[in-house]
C-alpha positions as CSV (number, residue, x, y, z in Angstrom):
1,I,-69.9,-52.7,193.4
2,L,-68.0,-53.8,190.3
3,G,-71.2,-55.4,189.0
4,F,-73.1,-52.1,189.4
5,L,-70.1,-50.3,187.8
6,D,-70.3,-52.6,184.8
7,E,-73.9,-51.7,184.2
8,V,-73.1,-48.0,184.4
9,V,-70.1,-48.4,182.0
10,R,-72.2,-50.4,179.5
11,L,-74.9,-47.8,179.6
12,L,-72.5,-44.9,179.0
13,V,-70.7,-46.9,176.2
14,S,-74.0,-47.6,174.5
15,Q,-74.6,-43.8,174.5
16,R,-71.0,-43.1,173.3
17,A,-70.6,-40.9,176.3
18,W,-66.9,-41.2,176.3
19,Q,-66.1,-38.2,178.5
20,E,-68.4,-39.6,181.2
21,V,-66.8,-43.0,180.9
22,D,-63.4,-41.4,181.2
23,R,-64.3,-39.4,184.3
24,L,-65.9,-42.3,186.0
25,L,-63.1,-44.8,185.4
26,T,-60.3,-42.4,186.1
27,G,-61.7,-41.8,189.5
28,V,-62.3,-45.5,190.2
29,L,-58.8,-46.5,189.0
30,A,-57.2,-43.7,191.2
31,H,-58.7,-45.3,194.3
32,L,-58.6,-49.0,193.3
33,P,-57.1,-51.1,196.1
34,Q,-54.1,-53.3,195.3
35,S,-56.1,-56.3,196.4
36,V,-58.6,-56.0,193.5
37,R,-58.6,-59.0,191.1
38,D,-56.5,-58.7,188.0
39,E,-59.4,-59.4,185.7
40,D,-61.4,-56.6,187.3
41,R,-58.5,-54.2,187.0
42,A,-58.0,-55.2,183.4
43,Y,-61.7,-54.6,182.6
44,L,-61.6,-51.1,184.1
45,E,-58.3,-50.2,182.4
46,Y,-59.6,-51.5,179.1
47,H,-62.7,-49.4,179.1
48,A,-60.8,-46.4,180.2
49,G,-58.4,-47.0,177.4
50,V,-61.2,-47.3,174.8
51,A,-62.6,-44.0,176.1
52,A,-59.2,-42.3,175.7
53,V,-58.9,-43.6,172.2
54,M,-62.3,-42.3,171.3
55,M,-61.3,-38.9,172.7
56,K,-58.1,-39.0,170.7
57,E,-55.9,-39.0,173.8
58,F,-53.7,-41.7,172.3
59,S,-50.7,-41.5,174.7
60,R,-52.9,-42.0,177.8
61,A,-54.8,-44.7,175.9
62,R,-51.7,-46.6,175.2
63,S,-50.7,-46.6,178.9
64,L,-54.1,-47.8,180.0
65,L,-54.4,-50.5,177.4
66,Q,-50.9,-51.8,178.0
67,E,-51.8,-52.1,181.7
68,A,-55.1,-53.8,180.7
69,W,-53.2,-56.2,178.5
70,T,-50.8,-57.1,181.2
71,A,-53.5,-57.6,183.8
72,A,-55.6,-59.7,181.5
73,E,-52.6,-61.9,180.7
74,I,-51.9,-62.4,184.4
75,A,-55.6,-63.2,184.9
76,G,-55.5,-65.8,182.1
77,D,-58.2,-63.9,180.1
78,P,-57.2,-64.2,176.4
79,E,-60.4,-62.5,175.2
80,L,-59.8,-59.3,177.1
81,A,-56.0,-59.4,176.4
82,S,-56.8,-59.6,172.7
83,L,-59.3,-56.8,172.9
84,A,-56.7,-54.6,174.6
85,L,-54.2,-55.4,171.9
86,R,-56.6,-54.6,169.1
87,V,-57.6,-51.2,170.6
88,L,-53.9,-50.5,171.1
89,G,-53.6,-51.2,167.4
90,Q,-56.5,-48.9,166.7
91,A,-54.7,-46.1,168.5
92,D,-51.7,-46.6,166.2
93,F,-54.1,-46.8,163.2
94,E,-55.7,-43.5,164.1
95,E,-52.3,-41.9,164.2
96,G,-51.2,-43.4,160.9
97,R,-48.7,-45.8,162.5
98,L,-49.9,-48.6,160.3
99,D,-46.9,-51.0,160.8
100,E,-47.3,-50.8,164.5
101,A,-51.1,-51.2,164.2
102,S,-50.6,-54.3,162.0
103,E,-48.1,-55.9,164.5
104,L,-50.4,-55.4,167.4
105,T,-53.4,-56.7,165.6
106,E,-51.5,-59.8,164.4
107,L,-50.5,-60.4,168.1
108,A,-54.2,-60.0,169.1
109,W,-55.1,-62.7,166.5
110,T,-52.5,-65.0,168.0
111,V,-53.7,-64.4,171.5
112,N,-57.4,-65.0,170.6
113,P,-58.2,-66.0,167.0
114,V,-61.5,-64.4,166.4
115,A,-63.1,-63.0,163.1
116,S,-63.0,-59.4,164.1
117,A,-59.2,-59.5,164.6
118,L,-58.6,-60.8,161.1
119,C,-61.0,-58.2,159.6
120,H,-59.3,-55.4,161.4
121,L,-56.0,-56.7,160.0
122,G,-57.5,-56.6,156.6
123,L,-58.7,-53.0,157.2
124,I,-55.2,-51.9,158.2
125,N,-53.7,-53.5,155.1
126,L,-56.3,-51.8,152.9
127,A,-55.4,-48.4,154.5
128,A,-51.7,-49.2,153.9
129,G,-52.3,-50.0,150.2
130,D,-51.4,-53.7,150.6
131,H,-54.5,-55.1,148.8
132,A,-53.0,-58.6,148.5
133,A,-52.5,-58.8,152.3
134,A,-56.0,-57.4,152.9
135,R,-57.5,-60.0,150.6
136,K,-55.6,-62.7,152.4
137,A,-56.9,-61.6,155.8
138,Y,-60.5,-61.3,154.7
139,E,-60.5,-64.5,152.7
140,E,-59.1,-66.3,155.8
141,C,-61.9,-64.8,157.9
142,V,-64.5,-66.0,155.4
143,A,-63.0,-69.5,155.2
144,R,-62.7,-69.9,159.0
145,F,-65.9,-68.1,160.1
146,G,-68.2,-68.2,157.1
147,G,-68.3,-64.4,156.7
148,L,-67.5,-61.1,158.2
149,P,-69.0,-59.9,161.5
150,L,-71.6,-57.1,161.1
151,A,-69.3,-54.4,162.7
152,S,-66.5,-55.5,160.4
153,Q,-68.8,-55.3,157.4
154,E,-69.6,-51.7,158.3
155,G,-65.9,-50.9,158.8
156,L,-65.0,-52.3,155.4
157,A,-67.9,-50.5,153.7
158,S,-66.7,-47.2,155.2
159,R,-63.1,-47.8,154.2
160,L,-64.2,-48.7,150.6
161,R,-66.1,-45.5,150.3
162,A,-63.0,-43.6,151.4
163,L,-60.8,-45.6,148.9
164,E,-63.3,-45.0,146.1
165,A,-63.1,-41.2,146.8
166,A,-59.3,-41.5,146.7
167,G,-59.5,-43.3,143.3
168,L,-59.0,-47.0,144.0
169,G,-59.5,-49.0,140.8
170,E,-62.9,-50.4,140.0
171,K,-61.5,-54.0,139.9
172,E,-60.2,-53.7,143.5
173,L,-63.5,-52.1,144.6
174,A,-65.6,-54.9,143.1
175,Y,-63.5,-57.6,144.8
176,F,-63.9,-56.1,148.3
177,Y,-67.6,-55.2,147.7
178,G,-67.9,-58.9,146.8
179,L,-66.6,-59.9,150.2
180,L,-69.4,-57.7,151.7
181,S,-72.0,-59.4,149.5
182,N,-70.7,-62.9,150.4
183,S,-71.1,-62.0,154.1
184,G,-74.7,-61.0,153.7
185,A,-74.1,-57.3,153.5
186,K,-75.8,-55.2,150.8
187,A,-73.1,-54.4,148.2
188,R,-72.4,-51.4,146.0
189,G,-75.7,-49.6,145.1
190,E,-77.5,-51.3,147.9
191,T,-74.9,-50.5,150.6
192,A,-75.6,-47.2,152.4
193,G,-73.4,-44.6,150.9
194,A,-71.8,-47.0,148.4
195,K,-71.4,-46.3,144.7
196,P,-74.4,-47.4,142.6
197,T,-73.6,-50.2,140.2
198,G,-73.0,-49.0,136.7
199,T,-72.1,-45.4,137.5
200,G,-68.9,-43.9,136.2
């Protein structure tokens, strides 16, 4: 049953049908027997938490993701535990609680050191205006993993466009666009929506 449910959840997530994911998993979790494996419980709670974040229901998302984190830790699944922590951090990020978001993302990196965790930490630091800390996180990602994951490139490009609109200096912009370029992304005028080189 859980295998079939996984297929349905993946299909709905691919369609970004968050309300459908939420309805499905809320019903499943309400009737989940206590005997279910911790890793299965964590999986369901994680995806329900992601759906709640996407629907901006942050309080409920935190409850689900904290339960997912706990169940993943008990199950000995650092990858899922780290994912739950990072989405918990994303909920704080969405609400402007940048210190909390940073702490959770650093913990996620400690639990499972993957490139996307470092990149998300860099993104949080950029949003907080701590460009030195953002550089450190992104440079460590490049040094350890050879570049930024595609999804992280897209997130950074989006953040740079927002910072550019807010008046971030050209020197800082050039540095972070350079990180995108070094990771194989198209930079500045070649990046979708980015500022063309040489424009004022």
